[in-house]
C-alpha positions as CSV (number, residue, x, y, z in Angstrom):
1,M,0.0,0.0,0.0
2,K,1.3,3.5,-0.9
3,R,2.1,5.6,2.2
4,S,1.2,9.3,2.2
5,L,0.9,12.0,4.8
6,R,-2.3,12.6,6.6
7,I,-2.9,16.3,7.3
8,P,-5.8,18.3,8.8
9,S,-8.7,18.7,6.5
10,A,-8.4,22.5,6.5
11,L,-5.2,22.2,4.5
12,L,-7.0,20.7,1.6
13,S,-9.9,23.1,1.7
14,V,-11.8,24.7,-1.2
15,G,-9.4,27.6,-1.0
16,L,-6.5,25.3,-1.9
17,V,-8.3,23.8,-4.9
18,A,-9.2,27.3,-6.1
19,A,-5.5,28.2,-5.9
20,L,-4.6,25.2,-8.0
21,T,-7.3,26.0,-10.5
22,A,-6.2,29.7,-10.9
23,A,-2.6,28.8,-11.7
24,T,-1.2,28.4,-15.2
25,P,0.6,25.3,-16.5
26,S,4.4,24.9,-16.5
27,T,6.5,24.8,-19.6
28,A,7.0,21.5,-21.4
29,A,10.3,19.7,-21.2
30,A,12.3,19.4,-24.5
31,P,12.5,15.8,-25.9
32,A,15.6,14.0,-25.0
33,P,17.9,13.1,-27.9
34,A,19.4,9.6,-28.2
35,A,23.0,9.1,-27.1
36,A,25.5,9.2,-29.9
37,K,28.5,7.0,-30.6
38,V,31.3,7.5,-28.1
39,V,33.8,10.0,-29.4
40,K,36.5,12.1,-27.8
41,T,35.9,16.0,-27.4
42,S,38.0,18.8,-26.1
43,F,35.4,19.5,-23.4
44,A,35.0,18.3,-19.8
45,L,31.4,17.1,-19.4
46,G,29.4,16.2,-16.3
47,A,25.8,15.5,-15.4
48,S,23.7,14.2,-12.4
49,G,20.1,13.7,-11.4
50,F,17.9,12.1,-8.7
51,G,14.2,11.6,-8.0
52,S,14.0,13.1,-4.5
53,V,16.0,14.2,-1.6
54,A,15.2,15.9,1.8
55,R,17.6,18.0,3.7
56,G,17.8,20.0,6.9
57,G,15.4,20.7,9.8
58,D,14.0,17.8,11.8
59,I,14.3,14.9,9.3
60,P,16.4,11.9,10.3
61,V,19.8,11.8,8.8
62,S,19.0,8.6,7.0
63,S,16.2,10.4,5.0
64,G,18.7,12.6,3.2
65,E,19.8,10.0,0.7
66,A,19.0,10.8,-2.9
67,T,16.7,8.3,-4.7
68,A,17.5,7.0,-8.2
69,Y,20.7,9.0,-8.2
70,Q,22.9,8.8,-11.3
71,S,25.9,10.9,-12.5
72,I,28.7,11.3,-14.9
73,G,31.4,12.9,-12.8
74,C,33.9,14.1,-15.4
75,T,34.5,12.9,-18.9
76,N,35.7,14.3,-22.2
77,R,33.8,11.7,-24.2
78,A,30.5,12.2,-26.0
79,G,28.2,9.2,-26.2
80,V,28.4,8.2,-22.5
81,N,24.9,7.1,-21.3
82,R,23.8,6.1,-17.8
83,T,20.4,5.5,-16.2
84,N,18.9,4.5,-12.8
85,Y,15.3,3.6,-11.8
86,V,13.5,3.3,-8.4
87,A,9.9,2.0,-8.3
88,E,8.8,3.9,-5.2
89,A,10.2,6.2,-2.4
90,T,8.9,8.1,0.6
91,L,9.1,11.8,0.9
92,P,9.8,12.4,4.7
93,G,6.9,14.6,6.1
94,I,5.2,14.9,2.7
95,G,4.0,11.8,0.9
96,N,5.6,9.5,-1.7
97,V,6.8,9.2,-5.3
98,T,6.5,6.3,-7.7
99,G,8.2,5.4,-11.0
100,I,11.4,7.4,-10.7
101,R,13.8,7.3,-13.7
102,T,17.1,9.3,-14.1
103,R,19.1,9.4,-17.3
104,V,22.4,11.3,-17.8
105,W,24.3,11.4,-21.1
106,T,26.7,13.3,-23.3
107,A,26.4,13.8,-27.1
108,K,28.1,15.5,-30.0
109,R,26.2,16.6,-33.1
110,G,28.4,18.3,-35.7
111,K,30.2,21.1,-33.7
112,V,27.7,21.0,-30.9
113,V,28.9,19.2,-27.7
114,S,26.3,18.7,-25.0
115,S,25.8,17.2,-21.5
116,Y,22.2,16.2,-20.6
117,S,20.3,15.2,-17.5
118,T,16.7,14.2,-17.4
119,Q,14.5,13.1,-14.5
120,R,11.0,11.6,-15.0
121,I,8.5,10.6,-12.2
122,A,5.2,8.9,-12.8
123,E,3.4,10.2,-9.7
124,V,4.0,12.5,-6.7
125,V,1.6,12.4,-3.7
126,I,1.9,15.8,-2.1
127,A,-0.8,15.4,0.6
128,Q,-3.7,13.4,1.7
129,G,-6.3,14.5,4.2
130,A,-9.9,14.2,5.3
131,L,-11.1,16.0,2.2
132,G,-9.1,14.0,-0.3
133,R,-5.8,13.6,-2.0
134,L,-3.7,15.9,-4.2
135,T,-1.2,14.3,-6.6
136,L,1.0,15.4,-9.5
137,E,1.4,13.1,-12.4
138,G,4.1,13.0,-15.1
139,V,6.7,15.2,-13.4
140,T,9.8,15.8,-15.5
141,S,12.9,18.0,-15.6
142,Q,15.7,18.4,-18.1
143,S,19.0,20.3,-18.0
144,R,21.3,20.8,-20.8
145,A,24.8,22.5,-20.9
146,F,26.4,22.7,-24.3
147,H,28.9,24.5,-26.6
148,D,27.3,25.4,-29.9
149,G,30.6,25.7,-31.8
150,S,31.1,29.4,-30.8
151,R,29.9,29.8,-27.2
152,F,28.6,28.1,-24.1
153,R,24.9,27.9,-23.5
154,T,22.4,26.3,-21.2
155,E,18.8,25.1,-21.4
156,G,16.5,23.9,-18.6
157,S,12.8,22.8,-18.7
158,S,10.3,21.1,-16.5
159,S,6.7,20.0,-16.8
160,V,3.9,18.4,-14.9
161,L,1.5,16.4,-17.1
162,K,-1.5,17.0,-14.7
163,A,-2.5,17.6,-11.2
164,V,-5.4,15.6,-9.8
165,Y,-7.6,16.3,-6.8
166,K,-9.5,13.2,-5.5
167,P,-12.1,14.1,-2.9
168,V,-13.2,11.5,-0.4
169,A,-16.6,11.5,-2.0
170,G,-17.1,12.0,-5.7
171,P,-15.0,11.7,-8.9
172,A,-11.4,12.8,-9.3
173,R,-10.9,16.1,-11.1
174,E,-8.0,17.7,-12.8
175,V,-6.7,21.0,-11.6
176,R,-4.0,23.3,-13.0
177,V,-0.5,23.2,-11.6
178,P,1.4,26.3,-10.5
179,S,3.4,28.4,-13.0
180,L,7.1,28.7,-12.9
181,N,7.2,31.9,-10.9
182,R,4.0,31.5,-8.8
183,P,4.5,28.9,-5.9
184,L,1.6,27.1,-4.3
185,T,1.3,27.4,-0.6
186,I,-0.5,24.9,1.5
187,P,-1.2,26.8,4.8
188,G,0.8,25.4,7.7
189,L,2.3,22.6,5.6
190,A,4.5,23.5,2.7
191,T,5.3,25.8,-0.2
192,I,5.6,24.0,-3.6
193,R,7.5,25.6,-6.5
194,I,7.4,24.1,-10.0
195,G,10.3,24.1,-12.4
196,V,13.0,26.3,-11.0
197,T,16.0,26.5,-13.4
198,Q,19.3,28.2,-12.5
199,S,22.4,28.6,-14.6
200,R,25.8,29.9,-13.6
201,S,29.2,30.5,-15.2
202,L,32.1,28.3,-14.3
203,R,35.7,28.8,-15.1
204,N,35.8,28.1,-18.8
205,G,32.3,26.8,-18.9
206,V,28.7,26.7,-17.6
207,R,26.4,24.7,-15.3
208,V,22.6,24.4,-15.2
209,T,20.2,22.9,-12.7
210,T,16.5,22.3,-12.8
211,D,14.1,21.3,-10.0
212,G,10.9,19.6,-11.2
213,I,9.3,20.4,-7.8
214,D,10.9,22.2,-4.9
215,I,9.0,21.7,-1.6
216,R,9.6,23.7,1.6
217,V,8.1,21.9,4.5
218,L,7.1,24.5,7.1
219,P,6.6,22.4,10.4
220,T,9.9,20.5,10.0
221,R,11.9,23.3,8.3
222,T,13.1,20.9,5.6
223,R,13.5,21.2,1.8
224,T,12.6,18.4,-0.5
225,Q,13.7,18.4,-4.1
226,V,11.8,16.3,-6.6
227,A,12.9,15.5,-10.2
228,F,16.3,17.2,-10.0
229,S,18.6,17.5,-13.0
230,A,22.0,19.1,-13.5
231,A,24.5,19.4,-16.4
232,K,27.8,21.2,-16.9
233,I,30.4,21.6,-19.6
234,Q,34.0,23.2,-19.5
235,S,36.7,23.7,-22.0
236,G,40.3,22.6,-21.4
237,A,40.2,18.8,-21.9
238,R,41.8,18.4,-25.2
239,Y,44.2,15.7,-24.0
240,G,42.0,14.2,-21.2
241,T,40.6,15.1,-17.8
242,F,42.3,15.3,-14.5
243,K,41.6,13.2,-11.5
244,G,43.5,13.0,-8.2
245,Y,44.0,14.4,-4.8
246,S,46.6,15.0,-2.0
247,A,46.5,14.7,1.7
248,G,48.8,14.9,4.6
249,V,47.6,11.9,6.6
250,R,45.1,9.0,6.8
251,A,44.8,6.2,9.3
252,S,42.7,3.2,10.2
253,A,42.3,0.7,13.0
254,L,43.4,3.1,15.6
255,A,42.5,2.9,19.3
256,N,38.7,2.4,19.9
257,N,38.5,1.6,16.1
258,V,38.9,5.3,15.3
259,K,39.4,6.1,11.6
260,V,41.0,9.3,10.3
261,G,40.2,10.2,6.8
262,R,42.4,12.1,4.2
263,T,43.5,15.3,6.1
264,P,43.7,18.0,4.7
265,Y,42.0,16.7,1.6
266,L,42.6,18.6,-1.6
267,P,40.8,17.1,-4.6
268,M,41.9,18.0,-8.2
269,P,39.3,19.7,-10.3
270,C,38.3,17.9,-13.6
271,T,39.8,20.7,-15.8
272,G,42.8,21.3,-13.5
273,T,44.1,24.5,-12.0
274,Q,45.1,26.3,-15.2
275,G,48.7,26.3,-14.1
276,R,48.0,27.8,-10.6
277,I,49.3,26.1,-7.4
278,A,46.5,25.4,-5.0
279,T,47.3,24.8,-1.3
280,R,45.5,23.7,1.8
281,D,47.0,23.6,5.3
282,T,46.2,22.0,8.7
283,A,48.1,22.9,11.8
284,G,47.8,19.4,13.5
285,V,46.0,16.2,13.8
286,N,45.8,13.8,16.8
287,L,45.7,10.1,16.0
288,P,44.2,8.5,19.2
289,G,46.6,6.2,21.0
290,A,49.1,6.3,18.2
291,A,50.6,9.6,17.2
292,T,50.4,13.4,16.8
293,V,50.9,15.0,13.4
294,N,52.0,18.6,12.9
295,A,52.2,21.0,10.0
296,L,50.2,19.3,7.3
297,R,50.1,20.7,3.8
298,T,48.7,19.7,0.4
299,Q,49.4,21.2,-2.9
300,Q,48.5,20.6,-6.6
301,M,48.9,21.9,-10.1
302,A,47.5,20.8,-13.5
303,K,47.3,22.5,-16.9
304,Q,46.9,21.7,-20.6
305,T,48.8,23.4,-23.4
306,R,49.3,22.8,-27.1
307,R,51.9,20.1,-26.3
308,G,49.8,18.1,-23.9
309,A,48.6,17.9,-20.2
310,R,50.7,17.9,-17.0
311,M,49.8,17.7,-13.3
312,W,51.3,17.0,-10.0
313,E,49.9,16.4,-6.5
314,Q,52.0,16.8,-3.2
315,G,51.2,15.9,0.4
316,S,53.6,16.7,3.2
317,V,53.9,16.6,6.9
318,G,56.3,18.6,9.0
319,R,56.5,16.2,12.0
320,I,54.9,13.1,13.3
321,R,55.6,11.8,16.9
322,L,54.6,8.2,17.5
323,G,53.5,6.8,20.8
324,N,55.4,8.6,23.6
325,G,57.8,10.3,21.3
326,Q,60.1,7.3,21.0
327,V,60.0,7.6,17.1
328,V,59.8,10.9,15.3
329,L,59.6,11.5,11.5
330,R,60.4,14.9,10.1
331,G,59.8,16.4,6.6
332,V,57.8,13.6,5.0
333,T,56.8,14.4,1.4
334,A,54.8,12.5,-1.2
335,R,54.8,13.8,-4.8
336,A,53.1,12.3,-7.8
337,T,53.7,13.8,-11.3
338,V,51.9,12.7,-14.4
339,S,52.0,14.1,-18.0
340,R,50.4,13.0,-21.3
341,N,51.7,14.4,-24.5
342,A,49.9,15.2,-27.7
343,K,50.2,11.6,-29.0
344,G,48.7,10.2,-25.8
345,R,51.9,8.9,-24.2
346,L,51.7,8.8,-20.4
347,T,54.6,9.3,-18.1
348,R,54.7,8.9,-14.3
349,S,57.1,10.0,-11.6
350,A,57.4,9.9,-7.8
351,T,60.5,12.2,-7.8
352,G,60.4,14.5,-4.8
353,T,59.1,11.8,-2.4
354,Q,61.2,11.5,0.8
355,I,61.5,11.3,4.5
356,G,63.6,14.2,5.8
357,A,64.7,12.6,9.0
358,L,64.0,9.6,11.2
359,V,64.8,9.9,14.9
360,V,64.6,7.0,17.3
361,N,65.1,7.5,21.1
362,G,66.7,10.8,20.3
363,E,69.1,9.5,17.8
364,T,69.0,10.1,14.0
365,Q,68.7,6.9,12.0
366,Q,69.4,6.1,8.4
367,I,66.7,4.4,6.4
368,P,68.2,1.3,4.7
369,S,68.3,1.0,1.0
370,S,65.4,-1.4,1.1
371,G,63.3,1.5,2.3
372,V,61.9,-0.4,5.2
373,I,62.9,-0.1,8.9
374,E,61.3,-2.2,11.7
375,I,61.4,-1.7,15.5
376,P,60.3,-5.1,16.8
377,G,57.1,-5.1,18.7
378,V,56.6,-1.3,18.0
379,L,56.2,-0.4,14.4
380,K,57.4,-0.8,10.8
381,I,58.1,2.1,8.4
382,Q,58.0,1.8,4.7
383,E,59.4,4.7,2.7
384,K,58.1,5.8,-0.7
385,V,55.2,3.4,-1.4
386,V,54.4,3.7,-5.1
387,Q,51.4,2.2,-6.9
388,R,51.1,2.4,-10.6
389,L,47.6,3.3,-11.9
390,S,46.2,2.9,-15.4
391,A,46.1,6.6,-15.9
392,G,48.7,7.8,-13.5
393,V,50.4,7.0,-10.1
394,M,49.7,6.9,-6.4
395,V,52.5,7.7,-4.0
396,I,52.7,7.5,-0.2
397,G,55.6,9.3,1.6
398,A,55.8,6.9,4.5
399,R,53.5,4.0,5.5
400,I,53.6,3.2,9.2
401,T,52.2,-0.1,10.5
402,L,51.9,-0.5,14.3
403,L,53.1,-3.9,15.6
404,D,51.1,-3.7,18.9
405,G,48.5,-6.1,17.8
406,T,46.0,-3.5,16.5
407,G,47.1,-3.7,12.9
408,A,46.8,0.1,12.6
409,V,48.1,1.7,9.5
410,I,49.1,5.3,9.2
411,D,49.9,6.8,5.8
412,I,52.0,10.1,5.9
413,G,52.1,12.2,2.8
414,I,49.6,11.0,0.0
415,A,49.6,12.0,-3.6
416,N,47.3,10.6,-6.3
417,A,47.6,12.0,-9.9
418,Q,45.8,10.7,-13.0
419,I,45.2,12.1,-16.5
420,R,42.4,10.1,-18.2
421,R,42.2,10.0,-21.9
């Protein structure tokens, strides 16, 4: 049985039906073109969409998950096509949605390169009360970001096939849906806005988003987006797209099963940094029961020229004190460098990765040529851990494994650099 919200009868009064009837229909969504053959372009393309999501206010954290979510994170290929489908989902504090279908794709037609996202929902139950039920049928949204051969452009559209009011007694009747700029307010419950499209400029590109329905729930102070679509396109991907990140530290299996994620985390933008060096710093991090880490820094750079693409990621730590200070590492740096030339050849390097100094019980120690030093029963240190990736390289300045039985692993200085074709 479908679940929907029961509300006081006053909220579905004759005044509400009159408000619906007085509104004008929304604009129709443009038909979605079929995906083309996969071909390489000089643009970075991305798209995403979902059926519904609720955020903020009094809703449980678990209710904030997007339904039927699908995305294309970053690609320079036209002809990519992805879909997702969910039969039914509940809108916290509102009602439910059925028949949720998300499609995202990229396409090239002549000189026109596009990124698309469409969202289609069979039915949305907004409310049900003592006087009847209000539903919206055939909700759609579409977003398109594209380059027409001379400039960047965006398009966004939404539509609701029909709105139906079904009283408790008597036949159902169709009522008009709100217009784009005239929201529908259900007193004391929610404000419903149809088809809000927003476009904004990006560095070397554009992004567009469209909400099929935007619902603001008054009692719980939450926002529910229904039938959301988004698309973006940027120039600067002639030789591929960038992917990677840098971090100062990450750790797992610490005391009390504490896990420390990548800190400070610096992800690489899809189209790089246009030759600028981006930096992020953190003064210190405490690893419970294991170590203290000071002076963490991450840096990155990526650019494309007529000769090809080049990037580097670097994660560094000024000092790490392990346990009670018996072991100290200073000046740990991980650096990953990747380049791809005009012919597609990829080169990788971990040059610049090092441990500045290792001090044990107050005395400076030399790391053996094997790159591994072990203090029995205490810890093992591996210098310059390198993992070759299909599109780049992953480098860790120092990997520390605690030998106290916990199996804790601490990575100091992390750099991941990839240039995807």
